[in-house]
C-alpha positions in Angstrom: 17.4 -29.6 18.0 21.2 -29.3 17.4 22.2 -27.0 14.4 23.5 -28.9 11.4 27.0 -27.9 10.5 27.4 -27.2 6.8 30.2 -24.8 6.3 33.7 -24.0 7.5 35.4 -20.6 7.3 38.9 -19.4 8.1 39.0 -16.0 9.9 42.1 -14.0 10.5 42.2 -12.0 13.8 44.5 -9.1 12.7 45.7 -7.5 16.0 47.6 -4.7 14.3 44.5 -3.6 12.4 42.1 -4.4 15.2 40.1 -6.3 12.6 38.7 -9.7 11.6 38.9 -10.8 8.0 37.1 -13.8 6.5 39.7 -15.3 4.3 37.7 -18.1 2.8 35.9 -21.3 3.4 34.0 -24.4 2.1 30.5 -25.8 2.1 29.7 -29.5 2.7 26.8 -31.7 1.9 26.4 -33.3 5.3 27.0 -32.5 9.0 29.3 -35.5 9.2 31.6 -34.3 6.3 31.8 -30.8 7.9 32.7 -32.1 11.3 35.2 -34.6 9.9 37.0 -31.8 8.1 36.9 -29.6 11.2 38.1 -32.3 13.5 41.0 -33.2 11.2 42.5 -29.7 11.3 45.1 -29.4 14.1 44.4 -27.0 16.9 47.1 -24.3 17.4 48.4 -23.1 20.8 47.0 -19.8 22.2 49.0 -16.8 21.4 50.7 -14.7 24.1 48.8 -11.5 24.8 51.7 -9.3 23.5 52.0 -11.3 20.2 50.8 -9.0 17.5 51.0 -11.5 14.7 47.7 -12.4 13.1 45.8 -15.3 14.6 43.6 -17.7 12.7 40.3 -19.4 13.6 38.4 -22.2 11.9 34.7 -21.6 12.3 31.9 -24.2 11.9 28.8 -22.5 10.5 25.2 -23.8 10.3 22.7 -23.2 7.4 22.0 -19.7 8.8 25.7 -18.9 8.9 25.8 -18.9 12.7 29.1 -19.9 14.3 28.4 -23.2 16.2 32.0 -24.2 16.9 35.5 -22.9 16.4 39.1 -23.5 17.1 42.5 -21.8 16.7 44.6 -22.9 13.8 48.1 -22.0 12.7 48.9 -19.9 9.7 50.3 -23.0 8.0 47.0 -24.8 8.6 45.0 -21.9 7.3 47.2 -21.7 4.2 46.8 -25.4 3.6 43.1 -25.4 4.1 42.6 -22.4 1.8 45.2 -23.4 -0.8 46.4 -19.8 -1.2 48.7 -17.2 0.1 47.3 -15.6 3.2 48.5 -12.1 2.3 46.7 -12.3 -1.0 43.5 -13.6 0.7 43.7 -10.8 3.4 44.0 -8.1 0.7 41.0 -9.6 -1.2 39.0 -9.8 2.0 39.8 -6.1 2.8 38.7 -5.1 -0.7 35.4 -6.9 -0.3 34.9 -5.4 3.1 35.5 -1.9 1.6 32.8 -2.5 -1.0 30.3 -3.5 1.7 31.2 -0.4 3.8 30.6 1.8 0.7 27.2 0.2 0.2 26.3 0.7 3.8 27.3 4.4 3.6 25.4 4.9 0.4 22.2 3.2 1.8 22.5 5.4 4.9 22.8 8.5 2.9 19.8 7.6 0.8 17.7 6.9 3.9 18.8 10.3 5.4 17.9 12.1 2.2 14.5 10.3 2.0 13.7 11.5 5.6 14.6 15.1 4.7 
């Protein structure tokens, strides 16, 4: 059975930071709506290997949040899809990632203390 696409997310590949940041996304009611939105976004050209500017990818996710399709998009398309400034979204994503990392570190410390 083919996975049902239900979500789109925009991911920034930040080459200078060697990191990926999920900038935002949207959920849809049906597979058809999801794919129509995905297919309407223009595909960007591949970046040159020495181009250090961030690249953007539009991911299609299923109900389990597995990536089932993706394509490169331009910064302008990412900005248009998300309706916000990419720098602001990047900083928000980095702050959210820091909170997750702090929780992981705290959980790891608790487990280590429990084993002692």
